[in-house]
C-alpha positions as CSV (number, residue, x, y, z in Angstrom):
1,M,-222.2,103.9,-93.8
2,P,-222.3,105.4,-96.9
3,Q,-219.5,105.3,-99.0
4,I,-218.1,106.7,-102.4
5,E,-219.0,105.0,-105.4
6,E,-218.4,106.1,-108.8
7,Q,-218.1,104.7,-112.5
8,Y,-215.4,104.8,-115.1
9,D,-214.5,102.9,-118.2
10,I,-211.3,102.4,-117.0
11,V,-209.2,102.1,-113.5
12,V,-205.6,101.9,-113.8
13,V,-203.6,100.7,-110.4
14,G,-200.4,103.0,-109.9
15,A,-199.1,105.9,-111.3
16,G,-195.5,105.0,-112.4
17,H,-194.3,104.6,-115.9
18,A,-196.4,101.7,-117.1
19,G,-199.4,103.4,-114.9
20,C,-198.8,107.0,-117.0
21,E,-198.9,105.3,-120.3
22,A,-201.9,103.2,-119.8
23,A,-203.8,106.1,-118.1
24,L,-202.9,108.5,-121.1
25,A,-203.6,106.1,-124.1
26,A,-207.1,105.0,-122.6
27,A,-208.1,108.5,-121.9
28,R,-206.6,109.9,-125.2
29,M,-208.8,107.2,-127.0
30,G,-212.1,109.0,-125.2
31,L,-212.1,106.4,-122.4
32,N,-213.3,108.0,-119.1
33,T,-210.1,107.1,-117.0
34,I,-209.2,107.4,-113.3
35,L,-205.5,106.5,-112.5
36,F,-205.0,105.4,-108.6
37,T,-201.6,106.2,-106.9
38,V,-200.6,105.6,-103.2
39,S,-199.1,109.1,-103.4
40,M,-198.7,112.1,-105.9
41,D,-194.9,112.1,-105.3
42,S,-194.5,109.0,-106.8
43,V,-196.1,109.7,-110.3
44,A,-193.5,109.1,-112.9
45,L,-191.1,108.6,-110.1
46,M,-187.5,107.2,-110.9
47,P,-186.7,105.5,-107.8
48,C,-183.3,104.1,-109.2
49,N,-181.2,105.3,-112.2
50,P,-181.9,108.8,-113.3
51,N,-181.6,108.2,-116.6
52,V,-184.5,107.3,-119.6
53,G,-183.1,104.8,-122.5
54,G,-179.8,102.6,-123.1
55,S,-179.4,99.9,-125.0
56,S,-182.3,98.4,-126.6
57,K,-184.6,100.6,-124.0
58,G,-183.9,103.5,-126.3
59,H,-185.6,101.4,-129.0
60,L,-188.7,100.8,-126.5
61,V,-189.0,104.4,-125.8
62,R,-188.7,105.5,-129.7
63,E,-191.5,102.7,-130.5
64,I,-193.8,104.2,-127.6
65,D,-193.4,107.7,-129.0
66,A,-193.9,106.2,-132.6
67,M,-197.4,104.9,-131.8
68,G,-198.5,108.2,-129.9
69,G,-197.1,107.6,-126.3
70,E,-195.6,110.3,-124.0
71,M,-192.2,109.1,-122.6
72,G,-190.1,110.2,-125.5
73,K,-191.6,113.9,-125.0
74,N,-191.3,113.9,-121.7
75,I,-187.8,113.1,-121.5
76,D,-186.8,115.5,-124.4
77,K,-188.6,118.1,-122.2
78,T,-186.3,117.2,-119.1
79,Y,-183.2,115.5,-120.1
80,I,-180.0,117.3,-118.6
81,Q,-177.5,114.9,-120.6
82,S,-177.9,113.0,-123.6
83,K,-175.6,110.4,-125.3
84,M,-176.0,107.8,-128.1
85,L,-174.3,104.6,-127.3
86,N,-172.7,101.8,-129.4
87,E,-172.2,104.5,-132.4
88,S,-168.7,102.4,-132.9
89,K,-171.3,99.4,-133.8
90,G,-173.9,99.3,-136.4
91,P,-177.1,101.1,-136.6
92,A,-179.0,97.9,-135.2
93,V,-177.7,98.3,-131.6
94,H,-177.3,102.2,-131.2
95,S,-179.1,103.2,-128.4
96,L,-180.2,106.5,-127.0
97,R,-179.5,107.5,-123.4
98,A,-180.7,110.7,-121.7
99,Q,-179.9,111.6,-117.8
100,A,-183.2,112.8,-116.8
101,D,-183.6,115.6,-114.1
102,K,-185.7,113.5,-111.7
103,A,-187.6,116.0,-110.0
104,E,-188.9,117.7,-113.0
105,Y,-189.7,114.4,-115.0
106,S,-192.2,113.2,-112.3
107,R,-193.2,116.9,-112.3
108,A,-193.8,117.5,-116.1
109,M,-195.4,114.1,-116.6
110,R,-198.0,114.9,-113.7
111,M,-199.1,118.0,-115.3
112,T,-199.7,116.1,-118.5
113,L,-201.7,113.7,-116.8
114,Q,-203.6,116.6,-115.1
115,R,-204.0,118.2,-118.1
116,T,-205.3,115.5,-120.1
117,D,-209.4,115.1,-121.1
118,H,-211.3,112.5,-119.7
119,L,-208.4,111.6,-117.1
120,T,-208.9,111.8,-113.1
121,L,-205.8,111.2,-110.8
122,R,-206.3,110.2,-107.6
123,Q,-204.1,109.5,-104.4
124,A,-205.6,106.7,-102.7
125,E,-204.4,102.9,-102.1
126,V,-206.7,100.3,-104.1
127,S,-207.0,97.3,-101.7
128,E,-209.3,94.9,-103.7
129,L,-210.4,94.0,-107.2
130,I,-214.2,93.3,-107.7
131,E,-215.4,90.0,-109.1
132,G,-218.6,90.5,-111.2
133,D,-221.0,88.0,-111.9
134,C,-220.6,84.9,-114.4
135,K,-221.1,86.4,-118.0
136,E,-222.2,84.1,-120.3
137,A,-220.1,83.7,-123.6
138,A,-221.6,84.7,-126.9
139,E,-222.9,81.7,-128.8
140,G,-220.2,79.5,-131.0
141,S,-217.5,80.8,-129.1
142,E,-214.4,78.5,-128.2
143,H,-214.2,80.0,-124.7
144,S,-215.8,78.3,-121.7
145,V,-219.4,78.8,-121.3
146,C,-219.0,81.1,-118.6
147,T,-216.1,84.0,-118.2
148,K,-215.0,85.5,-114.9
149,R,-215.0,89.1,-114.9
150,I,-213.6,91.9,-112.9
151,I,-215.8,94.9,-112.6
152,G,-214.0,97.6,-110.7
153,V,-212.0,98.1,-107.7
154,R,-212.0,99.2,-104.0
155,T,-209.9,101.4,-101.9
156,L,-208.8,101.1,-98.1
157,S,-211.0,103.7,-97.3
158,G,-213.8,101.6,-98.6
159,G,-214.4,104.0,-101.9
160,T,-216.0,101.5,-104.9
161,Y,-215.4,102.2,-108.6
162,F,-216.4,100.3,-111.1
163,A,-215.0,100.3,-114.5
164,K,-215.2,98.0,-117.9
165,A,-211.6,97.2,-117.3
166,V,-209.1,97.4,-114.8
167,I,-204.8,97.8,-115.5
168,L,-203.1,96.8,-112.9
169,C,-199.3,98.7,-113.1
170,T,-198.5,98.4,-109.5
171,G,-194.8,98.6,-109.8
172,V,-192.4,97.7,-106.9
173,Y,-195.3,98.7,-104.2
174,L,-197.2,95.1,-103.8
175,K,-195.9,94.5,-100.0
176,A,-192.8,96.3,-100.4
177,R,-190.2,96.1,-98.1
178,C,-186.9,98.6,-98.0
179,I,-183.6,96.3,-96.9
180,F,-179.9,97.3,-95.8
181,G,-178.2,95.4,-93.4
182,D,-180.8,94.3,-90.7
183,V,-182.8,97.1,-91.2
184,S,-186.1,96.4,-92.8
185,N,-188.5,99.1,-93.5
186,P,-192.0,98.0,-95.0
187,T,-192.4,100.6,-97.7
188,G,-192.3,101.3,-101.3
189,P,-189.1,103.1,-102.9
190,N,-187.8,106.5,-101.4
191,G,-189.7,105.8,-98.1
192,L,-193.1,106.1,-99.9
193,Q,-195.8,104.1,-98.6
194,A,-196.1,100.3,-99.8
195,A,-199.4,98.8,-101.1
196,N,-200.0,96.0,-98.6
197,H,-203.6,94.9,-99.3
198,L,-204.1,94.1,-102.9
199,T,-202.1,91.5,-103.0
200,Q,-204.4,89.1,-100.8
201,S,-206.9,90.4,-103.3
202,L,-205.1,88.8,-106.2
203,V,-204.5,85.4,-104.2
204,D,-208.3,85.1,-103.4
205,L,-208.8,85.2,-107.0
206,G,-206.8,82.7,-107.5
207,I,-203.3,84.8,-109.5
208,K,-200.3,83.1,-109.1
209,V,-198.2,85.5,-107.3
210,R,-194.4,85.7,-106.6
211,R,-191.7,87.7,-105.0
212,F,-189.0,89.6,-106.6
213,K,-186.2,92.2,-105.6
214,T,-184.0,95.1,-107.3
215,G,-182.1,97.5,-105.4
216,T,-180.6,101.1,-105.6
217,P,-176.8,102.6,-104.9
218,A,-176.5,105.1,-102.4
219,R,-176.8,109.4,-103.0
220,I,-174.1,111.2,-102.6
221,D,-173.6,114.9,-101.8
222,K,-172.2,116.3,-104.7
223,R,-169.9,118.9,-102.7
224,S,-168.0,115.6,-101.1
225,I,-166.6,114.5,-104.0
226,D,-163.3,115.0,-105.6
227,F,-163.9,115.0,-109.3
228,S,-160.4,115.5,-110.4
229,K,-159.8,112.0,-109.8
230,M,-162.6,110.7,-111.9
231,I,-163.1,111.0,-115.8
232,E,-165.4,113.5,-117.0
233,Q,-168.5,112.0,-119.4
234,K,-170.0,114.5,-121.5
235,G,-173.2,114.7,-123.4
236,D,-173.1,114.4,-127.0
237,E,-172.8,117.3,-129.4
238,H,-175.5,116.5,-131.9
239,I,-178.7,115.9,-129.9
240,V,-180.9,113.5,-130.8
241,P,-184.3,113.4,-129.9
242,F,-186.4,110.5,-128.3
243,S,-189.6,111.7,-129.5
244,F,-190.1,111.8,-133.5
245,T,-192.0,115.2,-133.1
246,N,-189.3,116.9,-131.9
247,T,-185.9,118.1,-134.0
248,E,-182.7,119.0,-132.3
249,E,-183.2,122.7,-132.5
250,D,-186.4,122.2,-130.6
251,I,-184.7,120.5,-127.2
252,R,-181.1,121.3,-127.8
253,R,-179.8,123.1,-124.3
254,E,-176.5,123.0,-122.2
255,Q,-175.6,119.6,-120.8
256,V,-174.4,118.3,-117.4
257,S,-171.6,116.4,-117.2
258,C,-171.5,112.9,-115.6
259,W,-168.3,111.0,-114.1
260,L,-166.2,107.7,-114.5
261,T,-164.7,106.0,-111.4
262,Y,-163.5,102.5,-110.5
263,T,-163.7,100.4,-107.7
264,N,-160.3,98.5,-106.4
265,E,-159.1,95.7,-104.5
266,T,-159.7,97.9,-101.3
267,T,-163.5,97.9,-102.3
268,H,-163.5,94.5,-103.0
269,D,-162.0,93.5,-99.7
270,I,-164.4,95.7,-97.7
271,I,-167.2,93.8,-99.4
272,R,-165.9,90.3,-98.9
273,A,-164.9,90.9,-95.0
274,N,-168.5,92.1,-94.5
275,I,-170.3,89.7,-97.0
276,D,-172.1,87.6,-93.9
277,R,-173.8,91.0,-93.3
278,S,-175.5,91.3,-96.5
279,P,-179.2,90.5,-96.5
280,L,-178.6,89.5,-99.8
281,F,-176.3,86.2,-98.7
282,S,-177.7,86.1,-94.9
283,G,-180.9,84.8,-96.1
284,M,-182.8,87.9,-95.2
285,I,-184.0,88.5,-98.5
286,E,-186.1,86.1,-100.0
287,G,-186.9,87.7,-103.5
288,T,-185.0,86.8,-106.6
289,G,-183.1,89.6,-107.7
290,P,-182.0,90.8,-111.5
291,R,-179.5,89.1,-113.3
292,Y,-178.6,91.7,-115.7
293,C,-178.3,94.6,-112.9
294,P,-176.4,93.1,-110.2
295,S,-175.5,94.6,-106.8
296,I,-172.0,95.3,-106.3
297,E,-171.9,92.3,-103.8
298,D,-173.1,89.9,-106.4
299,K,-170.3,91.4,-108.8
300,V,-167.4,90.9,-106.2
301,M,-168.8,87.8,-105.4
302,K,-169.6,86.0,-108.6
303,F,-166.6,87.8,-110.4
304,P,-163.5,87.1,-108.1
305,D,-161.0,87.5,-110.7
306,K,-162.0,90.8,-111.7
307,D,-160.2,93.5,-109.8
308,H,-162.1,96.5,-110.6
309,H,-165.8,97.7,-112.0
310,Q,-166.8,100.9,-113.5
311,V,-168.7,103.2,-111.6
312,F,-170.7,106.2,-112.6
313,I,-171.4,109.5,-110.9
314,E,-174.7,110.7,-112.2
315,P,-176.6,114.2,-111.3
316,E,-180.2,113.5,-110.0
317,G,-181.2,116.9,-111.6
318,E,-180.4,120.3,-112.0
319,Y,-181.5,121.6,-108.7
320,T,-180.3,118.8,-106.1
321,N,-176.5,118.1,-105.4
322,E,-177.6,114.3,-104.8
323,M,-175.4,112.3,-107.2
324,Y,-176.4,109.1,-107.9
325,I,-173.6,106.2,-107.5
326,G,-174.6,104.0,-110.8
327,G,-173.0,100.5,-110.5
328,M,-172.7,100.0,-106.9
329,S,-176.3,99.3,-106.0
330,S,-175.9,97.6,-102.2
331,S,-178.2,96.3,-99.5
332,L,-175.2,96.2,-97.2
333,P,-175.0,97.7,-93.7
334,E,-174.7,101.5,-93.5
335,D,-171.0,101.1,-91.9
336,V,-170.1,99.2,-94.2
337,Q,-172.0,101.5,-97.2
338,Y,-169.4,104.2,-95.7
339,A,-166.3,102.2,-96.3
340,M,-166.7,100.7,-99.5
341,Y,-167.7,103.9,-101.2
342,R,-165.0,106.1,-99.5
343,S,-162.5,103.7,-101.4
344,V,-163.4,104.5,-104.5
345,P,-161.1,107.1,-105.8
346,G,-163.0,110.6,-105.8
347,L,-165.3,109.3,-102.9
348,E,-162.5,109.2,-100.4
349,N,-164.6,112.3,-98.2
350,A,-168.1,110.9,-99.5
351,K,-171.2,112.1,-97.7
352,I,-174.4,109.6,-98.2
353,V,-177.7,111.9,-98.6
354,R,-179.7,108.6,-99.1
355,N,-178.5,105.3,-98.2
356,A,-178.4,101.9,-100.6
357,Y,-180.9,99.4,-100.2
358,A,-182.3,96.5,-101.9
359,I,-186.5,96.7,-102.5
360,E,-189.0,93.3,-102.4
361,Y,-192.0,93.4,-104.0
362,D,-194.9,91.2,-104.9
363,C,-195.6,90.4,-108.6
364,I,-197.2,88.1,-110.9
365,D,-196.3,85.1,-113.0
366,A,-197.0,86.7,-116.5
367,T,-197.7,83.5,-118.3
368,Q,-201.3,84.1,-117.0
369,L,-201.8,87.0,-119.3
370,K,-202.6,86.8,-122.9
371,A,-200.3,88.7,-125.3
372,S,-203.2,91.6,-125.2
373,L,-201.8,91.8,-121.4
374,E,-205.5,90.6,-120.4
375,F,-205.5,88.0,-118.1
376,K,-206.7,84.6,-119.5
377,E,-208.9,83.9,-116.4
378,Y,-210.6,87.2,-116.0
379,E,-211.9,89.4,-118.7
380,G,-211.5,93.2,-118.2
381,L,-208.4,92.8,-115.9
382,F,-205.1,93.9,-117.9
383,A,-201.4,94.3,-116.0
384,G,-198.5,96.3,-117.4
385,G,-195.1,96.7,-116.0
386,Q,-193.2,95.6,-112.9
387,I,-195.9,93.6,-111.8
388,N,-195.3,91.5,-114.9
389,G,-192.1,90.7,-113.9
390,S,-190.0,93.0,-115.8
391,S,-187.2,95.8,-114.5
392,G,-186.7,98.7,-116.2
393,Y,-188.6,102.4,-116.3
394,E,-188.7,101.7,-120.4
395,E,-190.1,98.2,-120.2
396,A,-192.7,99.0,-117.7
397,A,-193.9,101.9,-120.1
398,A,-194.1,99.7,-123.1
399,Q,-196.2,97.5,-121.4
400,G,-198.6,100.0,-119.8
401,F,-199.0,101.6,-123.3
402,M,-200.0,98.4,-124.8
403,A,-202.5,97.2,-121.7
404,G,-203.9,100.8,-121.7
405,V,-204.6,100.8,-125.5
406,N,-205.9,97.1,-125.8
407,A,-208.3,97.9,-122.7
408,A,-209.7,100.8,-124.6
409,R,-210.1,98.8,-127.8
410,K,-211.6,95.8,-125.7
411,I,-214.6,98.4,-124.3
412,K,-214.6,99.7,-127.9
413,G,-215.4,96.2,-129.3
414,L,-212.4,95.8,-131.7
415,E,-209.5,93.5,-131.7
416,P,-206.2,93.8,-129.5
417,I,-203.1,95.5,-131.1
418,I,-200.5,92.8,-130.9
419,L,-197.1,93.2,-131.8
420,D,-195.3,90.3,-132.6
421,R,-191.3,89.8,-132.7
422,S,-190.7,91.1,-136.2
423,Q,-192.9,94.4,-135.7
424,A,-191.0,96.1,-132.6
425,Y,-189.3,95.3,-129.3
426,V,-192.1,96.0,-127.8
427,G,-193.3,92.8,-129.5
428,V,-190.5,90.7,-128.3
429,L,-190.7,92.0,-124.7
430,I,-194.4,91.3,-124.2
431,D,-194.1,87.7,-126.0
432,D,-190.8,86.8,-123.9
433,L,-193.1,87.5,-120.7
434,V,-196.4,85.9,-121.8
435,T,-194.7,83.0,-123.3
436,K,-191.5,82.1,-121.5
437,E,-191.3,81.7,-118.0
438,T,-189.7,84.6,-116.1
439,L,-187.8,83.5,-112.8
440,E,-185.7,86.8,-112.4
441,P,-186.9,90.1,-113.3
442,Y,-186.5,90.5,-117.3
443,R,-184.4,92.9,-118.9
444,M,-184.7,93.9,-122.4
445,M,-181.6,93.4,-124.6
446,T,-180.9,93.9,-128.2
447,S,-179.5,90.0,-127.9
448,R,-183.4,89.2,-127.5
449,A,-184.5,90.3,-130.5
450,E,-184.1,88.1,-133.5
451,Y,-184.8,90.7,-136.0
452,R,-183.1,93.5,-134.5
453,L,-181.6,94.8,-138.2
454,L,-185.0,95.7,-139.1
455,L,-186.1,96.8,-135.5
456,R,-183.6,99.6,-135.4
457,Q,-184.5,102.7,-133.2
458,D,-183.9,105.1,-136.1
459,N,-186.8,103.6,-138.0
460,A,-189.2,103.0,-135.1
461,D,-191.8,105.4,-136.9
462,L,-191.5,103.9,-139.9
463,R,-192.4,100.3,-138.6
464,L,-195.5,101.9,-136.1
465,T,-196.6,105.1,-136.8
466,D,-199.1,103.7,-139.3
467,I,-200.1,101.4,-136.3
468,G,-200.7,104.3,-133.9
469,H,-202.5,106.5,-136.4
470,E,-205.1,103.4,-136.9
471,I,-205.4,103.4,-132.8
472,G,-206.2,106.8,-132.6
473,L,-203.3,108.1,-131.1
474,I,-201.3,109.8,-134.0
475,D,-203.4,113.1,-135.0
476,E,-203.7,113.9,-138.7
477,D,-200.9,116.5,-138.7
478,R,-198.4,114.4,-137.4
479,Y,-199.4,111.5,-139.9
480,A,-199.2,113.7,-142.8
481,H,-195.8,114.6,-141.8
482,F,-194.7,110.9,-141.3
483,C,-196.2,110.0,-144.5
484,A,-194.3,112.8,-146.6
485,K,-191.2,111.5,-144.8
486,R,-191.6,107.7,-146.1
487,A,-192.4,109.1,-149.4
488,A,-189.4,111.3,-149.7
489,I,-187.0,108.0,-148.3
490,E,-188.8,105.9,-151.1
491,E,-188.2,108.7,-154.2
492,E,-184.7,109.1,-153.2
493,L,-183.6,105.5,-153.3
494,K,-185.7,105.0,-156.5
495,R,-183.6,107.9,-158.1
496,L,-180.3,107.2,-156.7
497,Q,-180.8,103.7,-158.4
498,S,-182.1,105.6,-161.7
499,V,-178.9,108.1,-161.9
500,V,-175.7,106.5,-163.3
501,I,-172.2,107.6,-163.1
502,G,-169.8,107.1,-166.0
503,A,-165.8,106.4,-165.9
504,A,-165.1,110.1,-166.6
505,K,-161.8,111.4,-165.5
506,K,-163.3,113.6,-162.9
507,N,-165.1,111.1,-161.4
508,Q,-162.4,108.9,-161.2
509,E,-160.6,111.6,-159.5
510,Y,-162.8,112.0,-157.1
511,L,-163.2,108.5,-155.9
512,E,-159.3,108.4,-155.6
513,S,-159.4,111.3,-153.5
514,V,-161.7,109.7,-151.2
515,G,-160.2,106.8,-150.9
516,S,-162.3,104.4,-153.3
517,T,-161.5,102.4,-156.4
518,P,-162.2,103.8,-159.6
519,L,-164.8,102.7,-161.7
520,K,-164.3,100.1,-164.5
521,T,-167.9,100.7,-165.9
522,A,-170.7,102.8,-165.2
523,A,-172.3,102.6,-161.9
524,S,-175.4,103.8,-160.2
525,L,-175.2,106.3,-156.9
526,S,-177.1,103.4,-154.8
527,D,-174.3,101.2,-155.9
528,L,-171.5,103.7,-155.1
529,I,-173.4,104.3,-151.7
530,K,-173.2,100.6,-151.2
531,R,-169.2,100.7,-150.9
532,P,-167.9,100.4,-147.5
533,E,-165.8,104.0,-148.0
534,L,-168.5,106.0,-148.9
535,N,-171.7,107.2,-147.7
536,Y,-174.7,109.8,-148.9
537,D,-172.8,112.8,-148.1
538,L,-169.8,111.9,-149.8
539,V,-170.8,110.9,-153.2
540,A,-172.7,114.5,-153.3
541,P,-169.9,116.1,-155.6
542,L,-171.2,113.2,-158.3
543,D,-174.8,114.1,-157.8
544,P,-175.1,117.7,-158.7
545,D,-178.8,117.7,-159.4
546,R,-179.4,116.3,-155.6
547,K,-182.0,118.2,-153.7
548,A,-181.6,119.3,-150.3
549,L,-183.6,116.8,-147.8
550,P,-183.7,116.4,-144.1
551,A,-181.3,114.5,-141.9
552,D,-183.9,112.2,-140.9
553,V,-184.8,111.3,-144.7
554,I,-181.1,110.9,-145.6
555,E,-180.2,108.6,-142.4
556,Q,-182.8,106.2,-143.9
557,V,-181.5,106.1,-147.4
558,N,-178.3,105.5,-146.2
559,I,-178.8,102.7,-144.0
560,N,-181.4,100.7,-146.4
561,L,-178.4,101.2,-148.9
562,K,-175.3,100.1,-146.8
563,Y,-177.5,97.1,-145.2
564,E,-179.6,96.2,-148.2
565,G,-178.1,92.5,-148.3
566,Y,-178.5,92.0,-144.8
567,I,-182.0,93.5,-144.5
568,I,-183.5,91.5,-147.5
569,R,-181.8,88.1,-145.6
570,Q,-183.5,89.1,-142.4
571,Q,-186.9,90.1,-144.3
572,Q,-186.2,86.2,-145.6
573,Q,-186.5,85.0,-142.6
574,V,-189.5,86.9,-140.8
575,A,-191.6,85.3,-144.0
576,H,-190.9,82.1,-142.4
577,F,-191.5,83.3,-139.1
578,K,-194.7,84.6,-140.0
579,K,-195.9,81.4,-141.7
580,L,-195.8,79.8,-138.0
581,E,-197.2,82.6,-136.8
582,K,-200.6,82.5,-139.0
583,K,-201.0,79.0,-138.1
584,R,-203.6,79.6,-135.3
585,I,-204.1,77.0,-132.1
586,P,-207.6,76.8,-131.3
587,D,-208.5,77.6,-127.8
588,S,-210.1,74.2,-127.2
589,V,-207.4,72.1,-127.9
590,N,-206.7,69.4,-125.7
591,Y,-202.8,68.6,-125.1
592,D,-203.6,65.6,-123.4
593,E,-205.1,64.0,-126.2
594,I,-202.3,64.8,-129.1
595,Q,-200.0,61.1,-129.1
596,N,-196.4,61.0,-129.3
597,L,-196.2,64.7,-127.4
598,R,-194.1,64.6,-124.6
599,K,-195.2,65.1,-121.2
600,E,-193.5,68.2,-120.8
601,A,-194.7,69.9,-123.9
602,R,-198.3,69.1,-122.7
603,Q,-198.0,70.5,-119.3
604,K,-196.2,73.7,-120.7
605,L,-198.9,73.9,-123.5
606,S,-201.7,73.4,-121.1
607,Q,-200.4,76.0,-119.1
608,I,-199.8,78.8,-121.1
609,R,-201.7,78.2,-124.3
610,P,-200.2,79.5,-127.0
611,S,-202.5,81.5,-129.6
612,S,-199.8,80.1,-132.4
613,V,-197.8,77.8,-133.5
614,G,-195.0,80.3,-133.4
615,Q,-195.8,81.1,-130.4
616,A,-195.8,77.4,-128.8
617,S,-192.3,77.1,-130.5
618,R,-190.9,79.7,-128.2
619,I,-192.4,78.0,-124.7
620,S,-189.1,76.8,-122.8
621,G,-189.5,73.0,-122.6
622,V,-191.7,72.6,-126.1
623,S,-188.8,70.9,-128.4
624,P,-188.8,71.0,-132.5
625,A,-189.9,68.0,-132.6
626,D,-193.1,68.7,-130.0
627,I,-193.9,71.4,-132.6
628,S,-193.7,68.9,-135.6
629,V,-196.5,66.4,-133.8
630,L,-198.7,69.6,-133.0
631,L,-198.4,70.6,-137.1
632,I,-199.4,66.9,-138.0
633,Y,-202.3,67.2,-135.3
634,L,-203.5,70.2,-136.6
635,G,-203.2,69.4,-140.0
636,N,-205.5,66.5,-139.3
């Protein structure tokens, strides 16, 4: 029988946060792209927490935006509360977090996709990858003579879609099942259709697949909550946009409050008494769950000495009464859920709108990928997001963006964009996934970044906008505005260094009035700003010739001066890191032939096949002694 047959440059499978960024990046780079989703209702869906950003995750969103991605713009359009986390700490760990209107976030992203040139959005289940004939490698290539490649996909209805590259962004939908108590539903999140057929195609191709698990708490009817027993959590008065294209004035709006309450010993007793009914502990759930986002059962059982846990009550949107119970994800039976939620102050009369559940899904071992997110064994096949073993909307969006960019660049005959660990949190994320075997869902954290003082969220544009412009996703107007900002920062830093303040009486009196020590000799304004008790704004009375500058320029000037010594030290560490990254390892190296290399190191190096000595040094099971042996071998 006749079947649909179409040709595209790029096929993207899955329209979650990874798929949306992948498809938009590819289409905006001029590639004819089709984006498949099992349901239009799942486009940019937030099936769990209704927010974007947070510790380290906010860094990822701003980095995506700096290179021309969409997530930051979309949350700026649809947020209902905004907060800067960790403000009492240094700027390296400041992290922006915004509460989203979930329905509006999905709707706005779907409209962006549908209005983008070169992009087709299609509801269909992709069931099979199509393998092409063996492709001969170019003469002199270090790769094998014959390269396996993927040339398209087939849908469950029989349609064939040929493409020069395929990007897998399947999220948590592969053979998904939602579980609470003894109930197991073969669906994706929120009862949406699962993708039950593609896994077998991956297995048939020899791709290693594993089973992971995550979960979500119940949603409670707002009318059944007593907020008088909770602590109100308001948004920030000063709004910081996620997108560098926006100002506070562009997106300022009236914000919605969240609320804080706590579990107690009664809650914990209910959980302990019913722990044998939890699929997490009965063995019904097979997948490995996230260490850094545990269920309430996990918290109670693993931390028996803790008599309470935080519970955040967060609105799902402006046009719904559903409230998200952050911190109490669970897979306990329905009757136990009611009992434990109603033991929490303010939730005594809670009415559940949607039960909490755990969700199991198939994903891949990401060490099968290159740093470009292309499969090592299959040319033209890329993967991004939770299929790579990560967790979180932001981690997914970052990988999807890079997969889309690199798939497009491959088709254009260009080298991939690979961010290293000193350039971006995105680089840390991808390097960890493809280098270190991930045995549980991976979550980004500031502690994973060795150079986090350089990788601040406030300077993401200074680090990455040049790359976004090179890719072709930052237009000339935006790039000109960015270049003007960068020049203004450099000029002001030079000016402050050149303006010297003497020990005149009025200067001494002013310094004493703001709690600073008097001058013994003349000092530059830049030296004064470095004092712990002073900053750029406080020295203004000593700087009458100062010109008015934008707030973002002032922020960078202040941080660069305040942390100058630490920044210089970290830049020196990066220089050492770069030396190891530049020592390339040929694909043709046979690790079994390297004498004095330990057996475990041989196995791990052969499996992951790192592209540089730096990457090799980060592989679990490869010791510093192994790296020394490898360096000697490469030197010879």
